[in-house]
All heavy atoms as a GROMACS GRO file, in nm:
protein
  651
    1MET      N    1  10.470   7.746   7.180
    1MET     CA    2  10.338   7.688   7.210
    1MET      C    3  10.235   7.764   7.130
    1MET      O    4  10.231   7.887   7.137
    1MET     CB    5  10.311   7.694   7.360
    1MET     CG    6  10.182   7.625   7.401
    1MET     SD    7  10.148   7.629   7.579
    1MET     CE    8  10.267   7.520   7.642
    2ALA      N    9  10.149   7.693   7.064
    2ALA     CA   10  10.039   7.754   6.985
    2ALA      C   11   9.938   7.818   7.082
    2ALA      O   12   9.920   7.771   7.190
    2ALA     CB   13   9.972   7.650   6.901
    3ARG      N   14   9.881   7.930   7.035
    3ARG     CA   15   9.782   8.000   7.113
    3ARG      C   16   9.673   7.909   7.166
    3ARG      O   17   9.626   7.926   7.280
    3ARG     CB   18   9.725   8.121   7.041
    3ARG     CG   19   9.812   8.241   7.045
    3ARG     CD   20   9.752   8.350   6.962
    3ARG     NE   21   9.641   8.414   7.029
    3ARG     CZ   22   9.594   8.531   7.004
    3ARG    NH1   23   9.654   8.603   6.909
    3ARG    NH2   24   9.495   8.582   7.068
    4SER      N   25   9.630   7.822   7.085
    4SER     CA   26   9.515   7.736   7.122
    4SER      C   27   9.554   7.639   7.233
    4SER      O   28   9.463   7.583   7.298
    4SER     CB   29   9.462   7.658   6.997
    4SER     OG   30   9.565   7.575   6.949
    5LYS      N   31   9.681   7.618   7.254
    5LYS     CA   32   9.728   7.524   7.358
    5LYS      C   33   9.749   7.594   7.493
    5LYS      O   34   9.770   7.531   7.591
    5LYS     CB   35   9.858   7.454   7.317
    5LYS     CG   36   9.850   7.385   7.184
    5LYS     CD   37   9.801   7.243   7.206
    5LYS     CE   38   9.818   7.170   7.074
    5LYS     NZ   39   9.740   7.053   7.068
    6LEU      N   40   9.748   7.730   7.494
    6LEU     CA   41   9.771   7.806   7.618
    6LEU      C   42   9.652   7.788   7.710
    6LEU      O   43   9.533   7.802   7.664
    6LEU     CB   44   9.801   7.948   7.587
    6LEU     CG   45   9.931   7.981   7.515
    6LEU    CD1   46   9.933   8.131   7.477
    6LEU    CD2   47  10.048   7.953   7.608
    7PRO      N   48   9.669   7.770   7.837
    7PRO     CA   49   9.564   7.765   7.933
    7PRO      C   50   9.500   7.905   7.956
    7PRO      O   51   9.573   8.005   7.951
    7PRO     CB   52   9.626   7.713   8.061
    7PRO     CG   53   9.767   7.758   8.052
    7PRO     CD   54   9.799   7.754   7.906
    8THR      N   55   9.373   7.907   7.980
    8THR     CA   56   9.308   8.034   8.011
    8THR      C   57   9.317   8.056   8.164
    8THR      O   58   9.340   7.961   8.241
    8THR     CB   59   9.161   8.040   7.969
    8THR    OG1   60   9.088   7.936   8.046
    8THR    CG2   61   9.146   8.010   7.819
    9GLY      N   62   9.292   8.180   8.209
    9GLY     CA   63   9.287   8.205   8.350
    9GLY      C   64   9.178   8.125   8.417
    9GLY      O   65   9.196   8.074   8.528
   10LYS      N   66   9.064   8.116   8.344
   10LYS     CA   67   8.947   8.042   8.406
   10LYS      C   68   8.984   7.893   8.422
   10LYS      O   69   8.948   7.837   8.527
   10LYS     CB   70   8.831   8.055   8.310
   10LYS     CG   71   8.706   8.000   8.363
   10LYS     CD   72   8.590   8.033   8.268
   10LYS     CE   73   8.460   7.976   8.320
   10LYS     NZ   74   8.346   8.006   8.235
   11SER      N   75   9.055   7.834   8.324
   11SER     CA   76   9.092   7.693   8.335
   11SER      C   77   9.192   7.663   8.445
   11SER      O   78   9.201   7.558   8.496
   11SER     CB   79   9.143   7.638   8.203
   11SER     OG   80   9.275   7.689   8.179
   12LEU      N   81   9.263   7.772   8.487
   12LEU     CA   82   9.360   7.758   8.597
   12LEU      C   83   9.297   7.795   8.734
   12LEU      O   84   9.366   7.804   8.831
   12LEU     CB   85   9.480   7.847   8.574
   12LEU     CG   86   9.564   7.803   8.451
   12LEU    CD1   87   9.681   7.901   8.422
   12LEU    CD2   88   9.624   7.669   8.468
   13GLY      N   89   9.171   7.825   8.731
   13GLY     CA   90   9.097   7.853   8.856
   13GLY      C   91   9.103   7.999   8.900
   13GLY      O   92   9.070   8.033   9.014
   14LEU      N   93   9.148   8.090   8.814
   14LEU     CA   94   9.156   8.234   8.846
   14LEU      C   95   9.022   8.299   8.830
   14LEU      O   96   8.948   8.264   8.738
   14LEU     CB   97   9.263   8.302   8.760
   14LEU     CG   98   9.411   8.259   8.774
   14LEU    CD1   99   9.495   8.333   8.680
   14LEU    CD2  100   9.454   8.280   8.918
   15VAL      N  101   8.992   8.392   8.914
   15VAL     CA  102   8.871   8.480   8.901
   15VAL      C  103   8.914   8.619   8.926
   15VAL      O  104   9.016   8.650   8.980
   15VAL     CB  105   8.763   8.436   9.003
   15VAL    CG1  106   8.710   8.301   8.971
   15VAL    CG2  107   8.807   8.449   9.147
   16LYS      N  108   8.826   8.713   8.878
   16LYS     CA  109   8.856   8.854   8.893
   16LYS      C  110   8.870   8.890   9.046
   16LYS      O  111   8.791   8.845   9.124
   16LYS     CB  112   8.732   8.934   8.832
   16LYS     CG  113   8.755   9.081   8.833
   16LYS     CD  114   8.634   9.146   8.765
   16LYS     CE  115   8.644   9.297   8.772
   16LYS     NZ  116   8.529   9.364   8.711
   17GLY      N  117   8.980   8.964   9.076
   17GLY     CA  118   9.002   8.994   9.214
   17GLY      C  119   9.105   8.902   9.285
   17GLY      O  120   9.143   8.937   9.397
   18ASP      N  121   9.149   8.798   9.220
   18ASP     CA  122   9.244   8.707   9.280
   18ASP      C  123   9.377   8.774   9.296
   18ASP      O  124   9.417   8.856   9.212
   18ASP     CB  125   9.259   8.580   9.197
   18ASP     CG  126   9.162   8.471   9.229
   18ASP    OD1  127   9.087   8.482   9.330
   18ASP    OD2  128   9.153   8.374   9.154
   19TYR      N  129   9.452   8.739   9.403
   19TYR     CA  130   9.585   8.785   9.418
   19TYR      C  131   9.678   8.682   9.356
   19TYR      O  132   9.660   8.561   9.376
   19TYR     CB  133   9.616   8.803   9.572
   19TYR     CG  134   9.528   8.903   9.633
   19TYR    CD1  135   9.414   8.871   9.701
   19TYR    CD2  136   9.555   9.039   9.615
   19TYR    CE1  137   9.329   8.967   9.757
   19TYR    CE2  138   9.471   9.135   9.672
   19TYR     CZ  139   9.358   9.097   9.739
   19TYR     OH  140   9.280   9.191   9.795
   20VAL      N  141   9.783   8.725   9.285
   20VAL     CA  142   9.872   8.640   9.215
   20VAL      C  143  10.014   8.694   9.222
   20VAL      O  144  10.037   8.808   9.258
   20VAL     CB  145   9.835   8.631   9.063
   20VAL    CG1  146   9.696   8.564   9.045
   20VAL    CG2  147   9.830   8.765   8.993
   21THR      N  148  10.107   8.607   9.183
   21THR     CA  149  10.244   8.652   9.158
   21THR      C  150  10.272   8.625   9.010
   21THR      O  151  10.218   8.525   8.954
   21THR     CB  152  10.349   8.583   9.241
   21THR    OG1  153  10.340   8.443   9.217
   21THR    CG2  154  10.332   8.615   9.389
   22THR      N  155  10.356   8.706   8.950
   22THR     CA  156  10.393   8.682   8.816
   22THR      C  157  10.512   8.585   8.811
   22THR      O  158  10.565   8.551   8.915
   22THR     CB  159  10.438   8.812   8.745
   22THR    OG1  160  10.556   8.865   8.807
   22THR    CG2  161  10.326   8.917   8.748
   23GLU      N  162  10.548   8.545   8.698
   23GLU     CA  163  10.664   8.452   8.684
   23GLU      C  164  10.788   8.515   8.746
   23GLU      O  165  10.876   8.439   8.791
   23GLU     CB  166  10.685   8.419   8.538
   23GLU     CG  167  10.786   8.311   8.512
   23GLU     CD  168  10.790   8.274   8.365
   23GLU    OE1  169  10.782   8.361   8.275
   23GLU    OE2  170  10.809   8.152   8.343
   24MET      N  171  10.802   8.647   8.741
   24MET     CA  172  10.916   8.713   8.795
   24MET      C  173  10.902   8.742   8.946
   24MET      O  174  10.992   8.802   9.007
   24MET     CB  175  10.943   8.848   8.718
   24MET     CG  176  10.971   8.827   8.576
   24MET     SD  177  11.108   8.721   8.539
   24MET     CE  178  11.240   8.827   8.593
   25GLY      N  179  10.792   8.704   9.006
   25GLY     CA  180  10.775   8.721   9.150
   25GLY      C  181  10.707   8.852   9.195
   25GLY      O  182  10.695   8.873   9.316
   26TRP      N  183  10.657   8.931   9.102
   26TRP     CA  184  10.590   9.055   9.140
   26TRP      C  185  10.444   9.022   9.180
   26TRP      O  186  10.380   8.940   9.118
   26TRP     CB  187  10.590   9.152   9.023
   26TRP     CG  188  10.722   9.200   8.980
   26TRP    CD1  189  10.778   9.174   8.853
   26TRP    CD2  190  10.821   9.274   9.052
   26TRP    NE1  191  10.899   9.234   8.846
   26TRP    CE2  192  10.931   9.290   8.967
   26TRP    CE3  193  10.826   9.322   9.180
   26TRP    CZ2  194  11.042   9.358   9.001
   26TRP    CZ3  195  10.944   9.392   9.218
   26TRP    CH2  196  11.046   9.411   9.131
   27PRO      N  197  10.394   9.092   9.285
   27PRO     CA  198  10.258   9.070   9.324
   27PRO      C  199  10.161   9.141   9.231
   27PRO      O  200  10.196   9.244   9.176
   27PRO     CB  201  10.253   9.131   9.466
   27PRO     CG  202  10.359   9.234   9.467
   27PRO     CD  203  10.466   9.182   9.377
   28GLY      N  204  10.043   9.087   9.217
   28GLY     CA  205   9.942   9.146   9.127
   28GLY      C  206   9.802   9.108   9.162
   28GLY      O  207   9.780   9.017   9.247
   29ILE      N  208   9.706   9.172   9.100
   29ILE     CA  209   9.561   9.146   9.122
   29ILE      C  210   9.502   9.127   8.982
   29ILE      O  211   9.517   9.212   8.891
   29ILE     CB  212   9.491   9.261   9.193
   29ILE    CG1  213   9.565   9.290   9.327
   29ILE    CG2  214   9.348   9.234   9.218
   29ILE    CD1  215   9.514   9.418   9.394
   30VAL      N  216   9.429   9.018   8.965
   30VAL     CA  217   9.356   8.992   8.841
   30VAL      C  218   9.241   9.094   8.832
   30VAL      O  219   9.162   9.100   8.923
   30VAL     CB  220   9.307   8.844   8.832
   30VAL    CG1  221   9.228   8.824   8.708
   30VAL    CG2  222   9.424   8.749   8.843
   31ARG      N  223   9.240   9.166   8.718
   31ARG     CA  224   9.139   9.270   8.703
   31ARG      C  225   9.024   9.231   8.603
   31ARG      O  226   8.911   9.274   8.624
   31ARG     CB  227   9.203   9.400   8.663
   31ARG     CG  228   9.286   9.467   8.770
   31ARG     CD  229   9.199   9.496   8.889
   31ARG     NE  230   9.279   9.560   8.996
   31ARG     CZ  231   9.236   9.570   9.115
   31ARG    NH1  232   9.121   9.527   9.155
   31ARG    NH2  233   9.311   9.630   9.209
   32SER      N  234   9.058   9.166   8.494
   32SER     CA  235   8.951   9.132   8.397
   32SER      C  236   9.004   9.029   8.296
   32SER      O  237   9.119   8.991   8.302
   32SER     CB  238   8.907   9.262   8.325
   32SER     OG  239   9.001   9.309   8.243
   33GLN      N  240   8.916   8.992   8.208
   33GLN     CA  241   8.942   8.896   8.099
   33GLN      C  242   8.999   8.764   8.142
   33GLN      O  243   9.090   8.712   8.083
   33GLN     CB  244   9.031   8.964   7.995
   33GLN     CG  245   8.960   9.088   7.929
   33GLN     CD  246   9.049   9.150   7.822
   33GLN    OE1  247   9.169   9.117   7.807
   33GLN    NE2  248   8.992   9.239   7.747
   34VAL      N  249   8.948   8.710   8.250
   34VAL     CA  250   8.997   8.585   8.306
   34VAL      C  251   8.970   8.468   8.210
   34VAL      O  252   9.040   8.369   8.210
   34VAL     CB  253   8.934   8.553   8.443
   34VAL    CG1  254   8.978   8.424   8.499
   34VAL    CG2  255   8.966   8.670   8.538
   35HIS      N  256   8.871   8.482   8.124
   35HIS     CA  257   8.835   8.375   8.026
   35HIS      C  258   8.930   8.357   7.915
   35HIS      O  259   8.923   8.264   7.837
   35HIS     CB  260   8.690   8.400   7.976
   35HIS     CG  261   8.680   8.525   7.895
   35HIS    ND1  262   8.671   8.650   7.954
   35HIS    CD2  263   8.679   8.551   7.763
   35HIS    CE1  264   8.668   8.743   7.863
   35HIS    NE2  265   8.668   8.686   7.747
   36THR      N  266   9.028   8.455   7.905
   36THR     CA  267   9.125   8.446   7.796
   36THR      C  268   9.253   8.386   7.842
   36THR      O  269   9.278   8.363   7.960
   36THR     CB  270   9.153   8.588   7.739
   36THR    OG1  271   9.221   8.664   7.840
   36THR    CG2  272   9.028   8.658   7.698
   37PHE      N  273   9.349   8.362   7.748
   37PHE     CA  274   9.480   8.314   7.789
   37PHE      C  275   9.577   8.419   7.842
   37PHE      O  276   9.683   8.396   7.892
   37PHE     CB  277   9.548   8.236   7.671
   37PHE     CG  278   9.584   8.325   7.555
   37PHE    CD1  279   9.710   8.382   7.550
   37PHE    CD2  280   9.496   8.351   7.452
   37PHE    CE1  281   9.747   8.469   7.444
   37PHE    CE2  282   9.529   8.436   7.347
   37PHE     CZ  283   9.655   8.490   7.346
   38SER      N  284   9.528   8.550   7.834
   38SER     CA  285   9.610   8.660   7.886
   38SER      C  286   9.517   8.753   7.966
   38SER      O  287   9.484   8.862   7.918
   38SER     CB  288   9.680   8.734   7.778
   38SER     OG  289   9.594   8.783   7.682
   39PRO      N  290   9.484   8.717   8.089
   39PRO     CA  291   9.402   8.806   8.176
   39PRO      C  292   9.474   8.940   8.205
   39PRO      O  293   9.598   8.944   8.198
   39PRO     CB  294   9.379   8.730   8.300
   39PRO     CG  295   9.440   8.595   8.282
   39PRO     CD  296   9.526   8.598   8.159
   40VAL      N  297   9.394   9.045   8.225
   40VAL     CA  298   9.450   9.175   8.265
   40VAL      C  299   9.480   9.168   8.408
   40VAL      O  300   9.396   9.136   8.492
   40VAL     CB  301   9.351   9.287   8.226
   40VAL    CG1  302   9.398   9.422   8.280
   40VAL    CG2  303   9.325   9.294   8.078
   41VAL      N  304   9.603   9.207   8.441
   41VAL     CA  305   9.654   9.203   8.579
   41VAL      C  306   9.717   9.336   8.619
   41VAL      O  307   9.790   9.397   8.540
   41VAL     CB  308   9.763   9.091   8.595
   41VAL    CG1  309   9.818   9.082   8.738
   41VAL    CG2  310   9.704   8.958   8.558
   42GLU      N  311   9.681   9.386   8.740
   42GLU     CA  312   9.748   9.503   8.790
   42GLU      C  313   9.872   9.452   8.868
   42GLU      O  314   9.860   9.374   8.962
   42GLU     CB  315   9.652   9.575   8.886
   42GLU     CG  316   9.705   9.698   8.950
   42GLU     CD  317   9.606   9.773   9.038
   42GLU    OE1  318   9.497   9.713   9.068
   42GLU    OE2  319   9.637   9.882   9.087
   43VAL      N  320   9.986   9.496   8.824
   43VAL     CA  321  10.112   9.446   8.878
   43VAL      C  322  10.186   9.556   8.956
   43VAL      O  323  10.196   9.671   8.909
   43VAL     CB  324  10.205   9.390   8.767
   43VAL    CG1  325  10.336   9.345   8.822
   43VAL    CG2  326  10.137   9.280   8.687
   44PHE      N  327  10.234   9.519   9.070
   44PHE     CA  328  10.310   9.605   9.161
   44PHE      C  329  10.454   9.564   9.156
   44PHE      O  330  10.500   9.485   9.237
   44PHE     CB  331  10.252   9.602   9.301
   44PHE     CG  332  10.109   9.638   9.306
   44PHE    CD1  333  10.012   9.541   9.296
   44PHE    CD2  334  10.068   9.767   9.333
   44PHE    CE1  335   9.878   9.570   9.303
   44PHE    CE2  336   9.933   9.798   9.346
   44PHE     CZ  337   9.837   9.702   9.323
   45GLY      N  338  10.529   9.617   9.057
   45GLY     CA  339  10.672   9.577   9.040
   45GLY      C  340  10.752   9.704   9.056
   45GLY      O  341  10.729   9.787   9.137
   46LEU      N  342  10.858   9.715   8.970
   46LEU     CA  343  10.936   9.833   8.970
   46LEU      C  344  10.852   9.959   8.946
   46LEU      O  345  10.878  10.064   8.994
   46LEU     CB  346  11.046   9.826   8.870
   46LEU     CG  347  11.154   9.722   8.891
   46LEU    CD1  348  11.258   9.719   8.775
   46LEU    CD2  349  11.227   9.745   9.023
   47TYR      N  350  10.749   9.936   8.866
   47TYR     CA  351  10.646  10.041   8.845
   47TYR      C  352  10.510   9.981   8.860
   47TYR      O  353  10.489   9.857   8.845
   47TYR     CB  354  10.657  10.100   8.702
   47TYR     CG  355  10.790  10.167   8.682
   47TYR    CD1  356  10.899  10.104   8.625
   47TYR    CD2  357  10.808  10.302   8.727
   47TYR    CE1  358  11.020  10.170   8.607
   47TYR    CE2  359  10.930  10.366   8.713
   47TYR     CZ  360  11.032  10.299   8.653
   47TYR     OH  361  11.151  10.360   8.640
   48HIS      N  362  10.410  10.055   8.896
   48HIS     CA  363  10.277  10.012   8.907
   48HIS      C  364  10.214  10.012   8.769
   48HIS      O  365  10.194  10.116   8.708
   48HIS     CB  366  10.200  10.108   9.003
   48HIS     CG  367  10.061  10.066   9.032
   48HIS    ND1  368   9.971  10.152   9.093
   48HIS    CD2  369   9.992   9.954   9.016
   48HIS    CE1  370   9.858  10.093   9.112
   48HIS    NE2  371   9.865   9.973   9.061
   49GLU      N  372  10.180   9.893   8.715
   49GLU     CA  373  10.136   9.878   8.578
   49GLU      C  374  10.012   9.792   8.571
   49GLU      O  375   9.982   9.718   8.665
   49GLU     CB  376  10.237   9.812   8.490
   49GLU     CG  377  10.377   9.889   8.493
   49GLU     CD  378  10.483   9.811   8.417
   49GLU    OE1  379  10.543   9.720   8.474
   49GLU    OE2  380  10.504   9.845   8.297
   50ILE      N  381   9.941   9.802   8.457
   50ILE     CA  382   9.825   9.712   8.433
   50ILE      C  383   9.837   9.664   8.287
   50ILE      O  384   9.867   9.747   8.201
   50ILE     CB  385   9.692   9.778   8.467
   50ILE    CG1  386   9.577   9.680   8.470
   50ILE    CG2  387   9.662   9.894   8.378
   50ILE    CD1  388   9.450   9.724   8.538
   51GLY      N  389   9.806   9.535   8.266
   51GLY     CA  390   9.815   9.488   8.129
   51GLY      C  391   9.794   9.336   8.125
   51GLY      O  392   9.781   9.270   8.226
   52GLY      N  393   9.796   9.282   8.001
   52GLY     CA  394   9.776   9.137   7.987
   52GLY      C  395   9.901   9.059   8.026
   52GLY      O  396  10.014   9.108   8.009
   53CYS      N  397   9.875   8.947   8.082
   53CYS     CA  398   9.986   8.856   8.123
   53CYS      C  399   9.942   8.717   8.096
   53CYS      O  400   9.825   8.678   8.121
   53CYS     CB  401  10.012   8.879   8.272
   53CYS     SG  402  10.150   8.785   8.338
   54TYR      N  403  10.029   8.629   8.039
   54TYR     CA  404   9.992   8.493   8.011
   54TYR      C  405   9.945   8.424   8.138
   54TYR      O  406  10.015   8.428   8.238
   54TYR     CB  407  10.109   8.416   7.952
   54TYR     CG  408  10.140   8.452   7.811
   54TYR    CD1  409  10.263   8.498   7.773
   54TYR    CD2  410  10.042   8.437   7.712
   54TYR    CE1  411  10.293   8.531   7.642
   54TYR    CE2  412  10.064   8.470   7.579
   54TYR     CZ  413  10.192   8.520   7.546
   54TYR     OH  414  10.218   8.553   7.417
   55ALA      N  415   9.833   8.361   8.135
   55ALA     CA  416   9.774   8.295   8.252
   55ALA      C  417   9.869   8.190   8.307
   55ALA      O  418   9.885   8.164   8.429
   55ALA     CB  419   9.642   8.230   8.223
   56SER      N  420   9.944   8.124   8.218
   56SER     CA  421  10.041   8.022   8.260
   56SER      C  422  10.154   8.075   8.345
   56SER      O  423  10.226   8.006   8.410
   56SER     CB  424  10.094   7.943   8.139
   56SER     OG  425  10.159   8.030   8.052
   57ASN      N  426  10.177   8.207   8.340
   57ASN     CA  427  10.279   8.270   8.416
   57ASN      C  428  10.230   8.333   8.553
   57ASN      O  429  10.308   8.390   8.620
   57ASN     CB  430  10.346   8.386   8.338
   57ASN     CG  431  10.424   8.336   8.220
   57ASN    OD1  432  10.458   8.217   8.210
   57ASN    ND2  433  10.444   8.424   8.122
   58LEU      N  434  10.106   8.304   8.583
   58LEU     CA  435  10.051   8.358   8.707
   58LEU      C  436  10.033   8.246   8.811
   58LEU      O  437   9.994   8.136   8.772
   58LEU     CB  438   9.916   8.420   8.678
   58LEU     CG  439   9.918   8.541   8.579
   58LEU    CD1  440   9.774   8.587   8.554
   58LEU    CD2  441   9.997   8.651   8.635
   59HIS      N  442  10.054   8.278   8.936
   59HIS     CA  443  10.040   8.182   9.043
   59HIS      C  444   9.952   8.247   9.154
   59HIS      O  445   9.987   8.351   9.208
   59HIS     CB  446  10.174   8.144   9.102
   59HIS     CG  447  10.273   8.096   8.995
   59HIS    ND1  448  10.261   7.972   8.937
   59HIS    CD2  449  10.374   8.158   8.930
   59HIS    CE1  450  10.357   7.961   8.846
   59HIS    NE2  451  10.424   8.075   8.838
   60LYS      N  452   9.843   8.176   9.185
   60LYS     CA  453   9.752   8.228   9.284
   60LYS      C  454   9.817   8.226   9.422
   60LYS      O  455   9.883   8.128   9.462
   60LYS     CB  456   9.624   8.143   9.281
   60LYS     CG  457   9.504   8.203   9.347
   60LYS     CD  458   9.385   8.114   9.314
   60LYS     CE  459   9.258   8.173   9.371
   60LYS     NZ  460   9.143   8.087   9.336
   61ILE      N  461   9.793   8.339   9.500
   61ILE     CA  462   9.844   8.351   9.637
   61ILE      C  463   9.733   8.403   9.728
   61ILE      O  464   9.631   8.449   9.678
   61ILE     CB  465   9.966   8.439   9.646
   61ILE    CG1  466   9.935   8.580   9.596
   61ILE    CG2  467  10.085   8.383   9.570
   61ILE    CD1  468  10.049   8.682   9.617
   62THR      N  469   9.752   8.395   9.859
   62THR     CA  470   9.661   8.449   9.954
   62THR      C  471   9.675   8.595   9.974
   62THR      O  472   9.784   8.651   9.934
   62THR     CB  473   9.674   8.381  10.091
   62THR    OG1  474   9.796   8.412  10.146
   62THR    CG2  475   9.659   8.229  10.080
   63PHE      N  476   9.577   8.663  10.035
   63PHE     CA  477   9.594   8.807  10.059
   63PHE      C  478   9.711   8.835  10.157
   63PHE      O  479   9.784   8.935  10.135
   63PHE     CB  480   9.462   8.861  10.122
   63PHE     CG  481   9.471   9.007  10.159
   63PHE    CD1  482   9.475   9.103  10.058
   63PHE    CD2  483   9.477   9.049  10.291
   63PHE    CE1  484   9.491   9.236  10.086
   63PHE    CE2  485   9.487   9.180  10.321
   63PHE     CZ  486   9.494   9.276  10.226
   64GLU      N  487   9.736   8.750  10.254
   64GLU     CA  488   9.847   8.765  10.346
   64GLU      C  489   9.980   8.756  10.272
   64GLU      O  490  10.070   8.839  10.300
   64GLU     CB  491   9.840   8.656  10.453
   64GLU     CG  492   9.723   8.677  10.554
   64GLU     CD  493   9.589   8.632  10.498
   64GLU    OE1  494   9.580   8.555  10.399
   64GLU    OE2  495   9.486   8.685  10.551
   65GLU      N  496   9.992   8.659  10.180
   65GLU     CA  497  10.114   8.650  10.098
   65GLU      C  498  10.135   8.774  10.014
   65GLU      O  499  10.240   8.827   9.996
   65GLU     CB  500  10.112   8.525  10.012
   65GLU     CG  501  10.116   8.398  10.088
   65GLU     CD  502  10.092   8.277  10.003
   65GLU    OE1  503   9.997   8.279   9.920
   65GLU    OE2  504  10.164   8.180  10.019
   66PHE      N  505  10.020   8.824   9.956
   66PHE     CA  506  10.024   8.943   9.869
   66PHE      C  507  10.073   9.067   9.957
   66PHE      O  508  10.159   9.136   9.908
   66PHE     CB  509   9.882   8.974   9.818
   66PHE     CG  510   9.868   9.101   9.740
   66PHE    CD1  511   9.914   9.106   9.611
   66PHE    CD2  512   9.811   9.210   9.803
   66PHE    CE1  513   9.900   9.228   9.540
   66PHE    CE2  514   9.798   9.331   9.732
   66PHE     CZ  515   9.843   9.339   9.600
   67GLU      N  516  10.019   9.082  10.076
   67GLU     CA  517  10.064   9.194  10.158
   67GLU      C  518  10.215   9.186  10.193
   67GLU      O  519  10.281   9.290  10.188
   67GLU     CB  520   9.987   9.193  10.291
   67GLU     CG  521   9.847   9.250  10.281
   67GLU     CD  522   9.779   9.262  10.416
   67GLU    OE1  523   9.788   9.163  10.495
   67GLU    OE2  524   9.722   9.371  10.447
   68LYS      N  525  10.260   9.068  10.225
   68LYS     CA  526  10.409   9.054  10.255
   68LYS      C  527  10.493   9.086  10.131
   68LYS      O  528  10.591   9.152  10.143
   68LYS     CB  529  10.432   8.908  10.298
   68LYS     CG  530  10.388   8.880  10.439
   68LYS     CD  531  10.420   8.737  10.478
   68LYS     CE  532  10.360   8.701  10.611
   68LYS     NZ  533  10.377   8.563  10.646
   69LEU      N  534  10.451   9.035  10.014
   69LEU     CA  535  10.526   9.073   9.889
   69LEU      C  536  10.523   9.218   9.862
   69LEU      O  537  10.617   9.276   9.814
   69LEU     CB  538  10.469   8.990   9.771
   69LEU     CG  539  10.513   8.851   9.755
   69LEU    CD1  540  10.432   8.784   9.641
   69LEU    CD2  541  10.661   8.846   9.725
   70LEU      N  542  10.408   9.280   9.885
   70LEU     CA  543  10.391   9.424   9.856
   70LEU      C  544  10.490   9.508   9.934
   70LEU      O  545  10.535   9.610   9.892
   70LEU     CB  546  10.247   9.465   9.885
   70LEU     CG  547  10.190   9.579   9.810
   70LEU    CD1  548  10.210   9.567   9.661
   70LEU    CD2  549  10.044   9.600   9.842
   71LEU      N  550  10.524   9.466  10.059
   71LEU     CA  551  10.615   9.537  10.143
   71LEU      C  552  10.761   9.530  10.083
   71LEU      O  553  10.841   9.619  10.120
   71LEU     CB  554  10.618   9.480  10.284
   71LEU     CG  555  10.488   9.502  10.361
   71LEU    CD1  556  10.492   9.426  10.495
   71LEU    CD2  557  10.462   9.649  10.382
   72THR      N  558  10.789   9.435  10.001
   72THR     CA  559  10.924   9.421   9.946
   72THR      C  560  10.939   9.498   9.814
   72THR      O  561  11.052   9.506   9.760
   72THR     CB  562  10.956   9.274   9.921
   72THR    OG1  563  10.871   9.224   9.818
   72THR    CG2  564  10.944   9.188  10.044
   73VAL      N  565  10.831   9.551   9.759
   73VAL     CA  566  10.832   9.613   9.628
   73VAL      C  567  10.871   9.762   9.649
   73VAL      O  568  10.811   9.829   9.732
   73VAL     CB  569  10.699   9.604   9.562
   73VAL    CG1  570  10.690   9.685   9.438
   73VAL    CG2  571  10.664   9.461   9.536
   74PRO      N  572  10.967   9.811   9.574
   74PRO     CA  573  10.995   9.955   9.581
   74PRO      C  574  10.882  10.042   9.527
   74PRO      O  575  10.810   9.996   9.438
   74PRO     CB  576  11.121   9.972   9.488
   74PRO     CG  577  11.116   9.856   9.395
   74PRO     CD  578  11.045   9.745   9.469
   75SER      N  579  10.863  10.156   9.586
   75SER     CA  580  10.754  10.244   9.540
   75SER      C  581  10.793  10.305   9.407
   75SER      O  582  10.908  10.314   9.368
   75SER     CB  583  10.725  10.354   9.645
   75SER     OG  584  10.840  10.437   9.659
   76ASP      N  585  10.689  10.354   9.331
   76ASP     CA  586  10.715  10.417   9.203
   76ASP      C  587  10.808  10.533   9.224
   76ASP      O  588  10.792  10.614   9.314
   76ASP     CB  589  10.583  10.473   9.146
   76ASP     CG  590  10.501  10.362   9.077
   76ASP    OD1  591  10.550  10.247   9.073
   76ASP    OD2  592  10.393  10.395   9.027
   77GLY      N  593  10.905  10.545   9.138
   77GLY     CA  594  10.995  10.658   9.140
   77GLY      C  595  11.115  10.638   9.236
   77GLY      O  596  11.208  10.720   9.238
   78GLU      N  597  11.110  10.532   9.319
   78GLU     CA  598  11.221  10.514   9.411
   78GLU      C  599  11.344  10.472   9.328
   78GLU      O  600  11.336  10.387   9.242
   78GLU     CB  601  11.187  10.404   9.510
   78GLU     CG  602  11.295  10.374   9.613
   78GLU     CD  603  11.253  10.271   9.714
   78GLU    OE1  604  11.140  10.281   9.766
   78GLU    OE2  605  11.330  10.175   9.734
   79LYS      N  606  11.454  10.530   9.360
   79LYS     CA  607  11.576  10.506   9.286
   79LYS      C  608  11.628  10.361   9.312
   79LYS      O  609  11.654  10.330   9.428
   79LYS     CB  610  11.688  10.605   9.310
   79LYS     CG  611  11.800  10.596   9.217
   79LYS     CD  612  11.892  10.714   9.228
   79LYS     CE  613  12.001  10.705   9.131
   79LYS     NZ  614  12.087  10.822   9.122
   80MET      N  615  11.631  10.277   9.213
   80MET     CA  616  11.672  10.137   9.230
   80MET      C  617  11.820  10.114   9.202
   80MET      O  618  11.881  10.030   9.259
   80MET     CB  619  11.592  10.046   9.133
   80MET     CG  620  11.448  10.030   9.171
   80MET     SD  621  11.431   9.930   9.321
   80MET     CE  622  11.504   9.773   9.265
   81PHE      N  623  11.877  10.196   9.112
   81PHE     CA  624  12.010  10.174   9.068
   81PHE      C  625  12.091  10.298   9.083
   81PHE      O  626  12.041  10.410   9.068
   81PHE     CB  627  12.015  10.132   8.917
   81PHE     CG  628  11.918  10.017   8.892
   81PHE    CD1  629  11.792  10.041   8.832
   81PHE    CD2  630  11.951   9.888   8.921
   81PHE    CE1  631  11.709   9.939   8.808
   81PHE    CE2  632  11.865   9.785   8.897
   81PHE     CZ  633  11.742   9.809   8.840
   82SER      N  634  12.222  10.284   9.110
   82SER     CA  635  12.304  10.405   9.118
   82SER      C  636  12.391  10.406   8.989
   82SER      O  637  12.444  10.304   8.952
   82SER     CB  638  12.394  10.398   9.240
   82SER     OG  639  12.472  10.284   9.245
   83TYR      N  640  12.404  10.521   8.930
   83TYR     CA  641  12.480  10.538   8.807
   83TYR      C  642  12.596  10.628   8.828
   83TYR      O  643  12.599  10.720   8.901
   83TYR     CB  644  12.391  10.596   8.698
   83TYR     CG  645  12.275  10.505   8.660
   83TYR    CD1  646  12.146  10.530   8.708
   83TYR    CD2  647  12.290  10.392   8.579
   83TYR    CE1  648  12.037  10.452   8.677
   83TYR    CE2  649  12.188  10.315   8.546
   83TYR     CZ  650  12.058  10.341   8.595
   83TYR     OH  651  11.957  10.257   8.562
   0.00000   0.00000   0.00000
């Protein structure tokens, strides 16, 4: 898909501070650049990260849904795999 065809966060109804899930199901918070096709999102996944994410891969959720998802996320440094 051409960059000009990608939806922006603003066109999808996202605003700074919204709670979202990524395409992979990780909870996150929109932090900035909502007017672009890749808003900056703070993601709570295997690691706590912040960075750009395609707006089309974000799904808006409520704070209650965010809290429930956050409880399922392993904390930073928690051993996920046994070797």
